[in-house]
N, C-alpha and C positions, 0 to 999 in steps of 0.2 A: 708181402711187403706193402707198406702204406704208400699211397700215391702222393703227388705233389700237393694236392689240395688238403690232404690230411695233415701233412707236415706244416703247411701254412697255418692251419687252424691251431695246431699245438703251439706254434710260435706266437700266435695272437693270444692264446691263453696265458703263455708265459709273460707277454707284455702286459696283459690285463692284471695279473697278480703282482707284477713288479710295482704297480702303482701303490701297493699297500705295504711295501717293504719297511718303511720307517714307522709303521704302526706297531712294530715288534722290537723287543729288546735286543735280540741277537739273531744271527743267520739261521740257527737251528729251528727257531720258531717259524721263520718264513718258509723253510723247507717243509715243515710240518703243515703249514697252510696249503702248500701245493699238494701234498699227499692227501690231505683231507678233502680238498676240492676234487682231486682225481678219484677218490673213493665215491664221492657224491655223484660224479658224472659217469662212473663206471657201471658195469652190468650186474652189480650185486643187487639182488631183489630186495634184500633187507639192508637198510642203511644204519645198522648198528656198527659200532666201531670195529668189532672183531670181524664182521662180515665184509666191511669195506676194505680193511687192511689186507685181507686175503686176496683181494682183486686189484691191489695197487701194484703197478709194474716195478716200483723200486721201494719196497716196504722197509720201514725201520722195525724196531722191536715194538711189541704191543704196549709195553709199559711206557715207552716214549710217546707213542701215538696217543694213548689215553691221557698221559700227563699234560700234553699240549692243550687238550680240551678241558680237563677237570681241575688242573692245579696250576698251570703256567700263569704267571702274573701279568699277562697282557690285557689291556683294557678294551672290552667290546665296544664301549661308547666311542672310543677313538676310531675304531674300524668302521663303525656306522657313519661317523662324521666324514671319513674319507670316501666311503661309498656314495653318500649323498653328493659329495663334491665332484665325483667323476661320472655320475650318471649322464649319458650323452644327450638325453632329451630333458629340457629344463622347464617346460610349460605343460600344464594339464590340470585335471580335476583331482583333488585329494579325496580319497575314499578312506574314511575312518570306520573301523570295524573291529571285530574280535574273532578269534578262532580258538577252538578247544582241542585238548589232547586227552582222550580217555586214559585212565590209569587204573591198574588192578589193585594197587596198594596205596597206603597213606604216606609213604616216605618220600616220594618225588616232591621237590620243592613246589609249594603253592597248591598241591593237590588237595581237593576238598570236595564235599558234596555240594554241587552248584549246577546251574543250568549248563548243559553240555550241548552245544549246537551240532556237534558231529553225530550225536545220538538222538537229538531232538527231545531230550528229557533231562531231569535232574539226575546226575550221576557223579561218581568220583572222577575228577578231571582237573587238569590245569587249564587256565584261560589266559590268553595273551591278547592285549590290545595292539592293533596294528594300523599302519598307515601305508597306503600305496598311491603312487602317482599314475593316473590313468590318462594316456595321451590320445585316446580314441582308437589306437591300434595295439598298444602294449601297456602292461602294468609294470611299474618299477617299485621295488620295496624301499620304503622310506624309514622304516623303523618298527620295532616290536618290543613291547614292555610287558613283563610278566605281572599279572594281577596277583597280589598277595592278600588273601583273606585275612581278616583281623586275627583269626585264630593262629595263623602263622606268625604274625607280627608280634603278638603278645607272648608267645611261648618261647622263652629264652633257650630251652633245651633244643627245640626243633630248629630254631634260628642257628644255633651253633653247629648242629649236625649238618645242616644244609649250607653252611657258610654264607648266610645272608649278612651283608655288611651293615654296620650300625647306621649308615645313612639311609637305608631302605626303611621307609615308614609306610603305614597304611595309606593308600590313595584310592579313591573311587575310580571306576573305569573312565568316567568322563574327564577326570583330572589327568589321567594318563593320556587320553586322546588329545587334550589341549597341549600337553607337553610335546607330543609328536607333531602337532601342528606348528608349534613354535620352532622346533628343531628343523622342520622342513623349510619354513620361511627363512630361517637363519642361514640355510645352505644356499640361498640365492635362487630357489625354485620359484617360478612365477605361477601362482595358483589362480585359475579362472573361476573356480567354484569349489565347494566342499559338499560331499554327500555322505550320509550316514543313516543308520536305522534308528528306531525309537529309543534305544538305550541312550542315545545322545540327543535326539530331537526333543525328547521330553524335558531335557534339562535347560532351564532358562539361562544359566550362566554360559553354557555353550553357545546358545543363540545370541546372547548379548555380546559375547566375545567376537563372533563372526560379524555382527553389525558394526562393532567398533572398528574392526579391521577392514570393513567395507568389502567383505568377501561374500559373493552370492552363495546361496546354499539351497539344497533340497534335502530335508531331513524327515525320515519317517516319524510318526507320532502315534501315541495311543489314542483310541477313540474317546477316552474319558477326559482328556485335556479340555479345558474350558477356554472359550474365546468370546469376544464381542463381534457382532456383525459390523463390518466396516470399521469406522473410527468413532468410538463413543464420545458423547458430549460429557465434559467434566463439570460437575458442580463445584464452584469455588466458594470457600468460606472466607468472606472478606475480613472476618475478625482475626484470622490467623495468617501471619506472613508465610508465603510459600517458601519451600527450601530453595537455597541458592541455586540459580541456573536451572531450576526445574519448575514445571507447572504444578501448582497446588490444586487439591480437590479430589473428587472421586467420581466414577462414572454414574450417570443417571439411569443407566439400563442394566439389566441383569446379564451376567455371563452365562452361556449355555455350553453344553458339551459338544465336542466335534461330532459324536454319534448322533446327537439330537438334530444338528444341522443337516448332516448327511441323510438321515432318514426322512427329513421333511422336504428335501429337494423335489421339485416337480419333474415329471418325465422329460419335459422339454429342456431342462437344465443339463441333462446328460448327453454327451456326444461320443460317438464311437471313434477311437483313435488307434491307428496302427503304428507300431514302432519296431525297430530292429535292435537286437543285442549283438553287435558286431556283425559277423557274417552268417549268423544263425537265421533260421526261418522267422518271418515276422510274427509278432504277437499282437493281439487285439483285445481291447477292453473298453468299457464305458468310463468316461471321466466327466467330472464337473469341477468348476473352480470358481471361487469367490474371494473377495478381499475380506480379511478379518484382522482383528487385533488380539494377540494372546493376552489372556486375563491375568497372567502370572504376576505382573509388576505393578498393577495399579495400587496395591496396598501400600506401596512405598511412595504414594502420591505422584506417580508418573506413569505414563503409558509406554508400552513397548511399541516399536514401529509397526504399522499395518503391513501385512504380507498376504501372500496367496495361501488359501487352504485348498489343496488339491485332493479330491476324493476319487478313488478308483473302485470300480465295481466289475468283478469278473463276469464273463458271459454265462448265461444259464440261470435257472431259478435259484441256485445255491451259490452263485458267484461270490467269491471272497471279497470283502471290503478292505481297502487300505487307505490310509490318510497320510498326507505330507504337508509340512510347512515349506513353502518355496518363496525365497526372497527376491525373485526377479521383479523388474519394474511392473507397474500397473498396466503398461502397454504390451506386455508379453502375451504371446498367443498361447492357446491351450496346448498346441503341439510342442512349443518350446518348454512349457512346464513339464509335460510328460517326458520329453527327451532327457531333460536334466535329472528328473527324479529316477529314471530308469538306467542312468549310468552306473548305479550301484551294482548292477548285475556283474560287472567286471571283477569285483572282489571275490565273488564265488568261483569264477573261473580261475582267478589268481591262486586261491587256496587249493583248488583241485590240482592245478599244475604243480604247485609247490609240494603238495603232499604225495601225489601219485608219481611224479617224475623225479623228485629229489628226496623223498622220504623225510619231509620236515617233521612228521609226527613219529618217526622211528627212534628218536633219541631215548636212550635208556638210563642216562645219568640222573643223579638225584640232587646235585648241588646247584646253587644259584649261579655261580660263575660258569659251570659247565653248560647249563641251559642257555645262558647268554652267548657263550662262545659258539655253540652249535647253531643258534639262530642266525647270528650275523655272518658266519661263514657260508651257511646255506643261502643267505641273501646275496653274498658275493658271487656264488656259483650261478644262482638264478639270473642275476643281472648280466653275467657273461653270456648266457644263452640268449637273453633278450637282445644284447648288443649284436650277437651273431645274426639274429633274425633281421636286424636293420640293414645288414650288408646288402648292396645291390646284387640282384641275381635275376636270371631269366625265369619266366614263368610266374605263377601266383606266389604270393608271400607264404612263407612257411608258418605253420602253426607251432605252438610251443612243443607239443608232443613230437612233431616231425623233426624239429631241430634237435630235440633231446635224443631221439632215436639215432640221428645222424652222428652226433657226438659220441654216443654210447658205442656205436659200431667202430669208430676210430679208436676209442680207448680199449675196446676188446681186442682189436688188431694189435695195438701196442703191447697189451698184456701177453699175447701169444708170441710176439717178437722177443720180448724180454724173458719168456719162460718156454723155450722150445719143447720141454718135456710135455707141456700141455698138448701140443700137436701130436706127439707120439701116442699119448694116452687116448686121444680122440681117434686116431687111426686104428689103434688096437681095439677100441670099443666098436668101431665100425666093422672091423673084420669079424669080431665075435658075433655081431648082429647078423651079418650075412651068413655065417656058418649055421647059426640057429635057424635061419629061414630055410636054408638048404635041408 
């Protein structure tokens, strides 16, 4: 039998899912939501629909279960909007990133030969652009958008087979990221900063948008990006009127690559800094920082704001170099720059928890609506587990795998209560095992 604490948790799960009732057209869809979340939280090692349904305590038919994900006409964007509205923590750093899902064939929507972070090489995979709110203790899913390569957008036959809606057009990953930023702000989330890798840091529109929104950022950048040291002097052509509300002219000095600046730094410019990623053991590397102006915009007869160029050098003779643009004030300390830049580690932990504990990458459907439905329901289940971690309890705070194991144990117990034949089978297997040992 389950104890009082287990039944209390099940009641909290029911209350959590009740917040999403009106996102569905009728009661049967809300029942299917509960069953799908039960499957994600259950003890099925593989989170495919058939495997999950076999471990749900009150299963429906497989056809109904599959229909809810692949064909039922409920809108995933509405469910995402509600999820962002009920997230209990409302302030933090937004981490923009992408995650990939290796695929063996070409038929899964969006699958193509492209860089696959999960494998560290170019391979056949799907890629999703994601946003997560990092509060310093927990990450909360804010959204996920499937990247559709141009080959998928142009091919009308593939579009029809994958049921890609007519409104879905080709968008670069940075555009998808800015969409997620807009949706997060529209939900009333207070962002203290934005962090992302070079996929987004190299894009001048992303940086300009963050400046316009007055959002501090720490963005990875490629070493080939060019900058001016400090704020360059502009030569003004008095014979030509400057653009309205903008300074006219061009820089009097040459822009240089980030790598050139980093390589030329003197030994005394580097300082050893130690930082922590959550509760993990501390990390140490050498850092140098200087004020620069990105050279991207001067061709439009204006300068980008001056920001920090943060250079990182791993310890040892072959230490890896990394570079970041950080838009903190000129008075910021080196430790503050390092701390903000390294908040991005949380997204890697976020993906690991999402995939290893909830099987985010186990979805086997091929359609666009099915992919969207699986992603948002997985996010609803993930957010419930994070909400459980927030509950006051004695002792140290639970990690995500610990709370996931606790909930899984309860769902396994519930499964055995609803299917007493499982217990008989286990006892029979145990007796046979003892007989064989004898």
